[in-house]
C-alpha positions in Angstrom: 9.6 9.1 111.6 8.0 9.3 115.0 4.5 9.9 113.7 4.6 6.5 112.1 4.9 5.0 115.5 1.3 6.0 116.3 -1.5 3.5 115.5 -5.1 4.1 116.1 -5.4 0.5 117.5 -2.8 1.5 120.2 -4.8 4.3 121.7 -7.1 3.7 124.7 -8.4 6.7 126.7 -10.5 4.7 129.1 -8.2 2.1 130.7 -10.0 0.9 133.9 -7.2 -0.3 136.2 -6.4 0.2 139.9 -2.6 0.4 139.8 0.5 0.4 137.6 0.8 -3.4 137.7 -2.7 -3.8 136.2 -1.9 -1.1 133.7 1.2 -2.9 132.5 -0.7 -6.2 132.2 -3.5 -4.5 130.2 -1.3 -2.5 127.8 1.2 -5.3 127.5 -1.3 -8.0 126.7 -2.9 -5.7 124.1 0.4 -4.8 122.5 1.4 -8.5 122.4 -2.0 -9.6 121.0 -1.7 -7.0 118.2 1.9 -8.1 117.3 3.7 -5.0 118.4 5.4 -6.5 121.4 6.8 -10.0 122.2 6.3 -12.3 125.2 8.4 -10.9 128.0 7.2 -7.3 127.3 5.1 -7.1 130.5 7.9 -8.4 132.8 10.3 -6.2 131.0 8.1 -3.1 131.8 7.9 -4.1 135.4 11.6 -4.6 135.9 12.6 -1.5 134.0 10.2 0.7 135.9 11.5 -0.6 139.2 15.1 0.4 138.3 14.4 3.4 136.0 11.1 5.1 136.8 9.6 7.0 133.9 7.2 9.6 135.5 7.7 13.1 134.4 6.1 16.2 136.0 5.8 18.8 133.3 4.5 22.3 134.2 0.9 21.6 132.9 0.7 17.8 133.0 2.2 14.8 134.8 2.9 11.9 132.4 4.8 8.6 132.4 6.7 7.1 129.5 7.2 3.4 130.3 9.5 1.5 127.9 11.5 -1.7 127.7 14.6 -3.1 126.1 14.2 -3.3 122.3 14.4 -7.1 122.3 10.7 -7.2 123.5 9.5 -5.0 120.5 8.3 -6.5 117.2 7.2 -3.2 115.5 8.0 0.3 116.8 5.0 1.9 118.5 3.8 4.6 120.9 0.8 3.3 122.9 -1.3 6.3 124.2 -3.2 5.3 127.4 -5.3 7.3 129.7 -6.6 5.6 132.9 -10.0 6.3 134.4 -8.4 6.5 137.8 -5.3 8.5 138.9 -2.4 6.1 139.4 0.7 6.5 141.6 4.0 6.2 139.7 7.6 7.1 140.4 9.4 10.1 138.9 12.3 9.7 136.5 15.6 10.6 138.2 14.7 10.8 141.9 12.1 8.1 142.2 9.7 10.3 144.1 6.0 9.4 144.0 3.8 11.3 141.7 0.2 10.8 140.3 -1.0 10.7 136.7 -3.5 9.1 134.4 -1.6 9.8 131.2 0.8 7.3 129.8 2.8 6.9 126.6 4.3 3.4 126.3 7.3 3.7 124.0 8.0 0.6 121.9 11.5 1.5 120.6 13.0 -1.0 118.2 16.2 1.0 117.4 17.8 2.2 120.7 19.8 4.9 118.9 16.4 6.7 118.1 15.5 6.9 121.8 17.1 10.2 122.6 15.5 11.9 119.6 12.1 10.4 120.5 12.4 11.6 124.1 13.5 15.1 123.0 10.4 15.3 120.8 8.2 14.2 123.7 9.7 16.7 126.1 9.1 19.5 123.5 5.5 18.5 123.0 4.6 18.2 126.7 6.2 21.6 127.5 3.9 23.3 125.0 0.8 24.7 126.7 -1.4 24.5 123.6 -0.4 20.9 122.9 -1.0 19.9 126.5 -4.4 21.5 126.6 -5.4 19.8 123.4 -4.0 16.5 124.7 -6.1 16.8 127.9 -9.3 17.7 126.0 -9.2 14.9 123.5 -11.8 12.3 124.2 -11.7 10.0 121.3 -9.1 7.6 119.9 -9.5 9.3 116.5 -8.9 12.8 117.8 -5.9 11.6 119.8 -4.4 9.8 116.7 -4.8 13.0 114.7 -3.3 15.2 117.4 -0.3 13.0 118.0 0.4 12.6 114.2 0.0 16.3 113.5 2.1 17.4 116.4 5.0 15.0 115.8 5.1 15.6 112.1 5.5 19.4 112.9 8.2 18.7 115.5 10.2 16.6 113.1 9.9 19.2 110.4 11.1 21.9 112.7 14.1 19.9 113.8 15.1 18.7 110.4 
């Protein structure tokens, strides 16, 4: 169940960093400290992003979905982060530069679940109403509720 991957303690809508490296350090340290990720998670993010960028340019929102090898994950999670500054990242597929301040860090423990999770993410971020609500949310509690509600509905539709 994807909605069980959301945790109110893994939502931060005011991450004050200057670049992707600082973002990975900040989110990685927080995920490790809260026992969701293992040591090596931050370097895993950096290495994977260099080889396989995760930026996605949807019609109404640019977003990045950084993730790592499952060996760095203790408990499955999706960390929702919004940075206070727009950061430059690379697009999935062609590696072109793009800008975003919205990130979903995917902590996937079971690699066989990754395609399903990514499909649900793609569905959500192609939905204008969801994207508008996602962009308007300004509290961790509202974001937690939005993500849970949306992903419960997506799972129900697809099951």
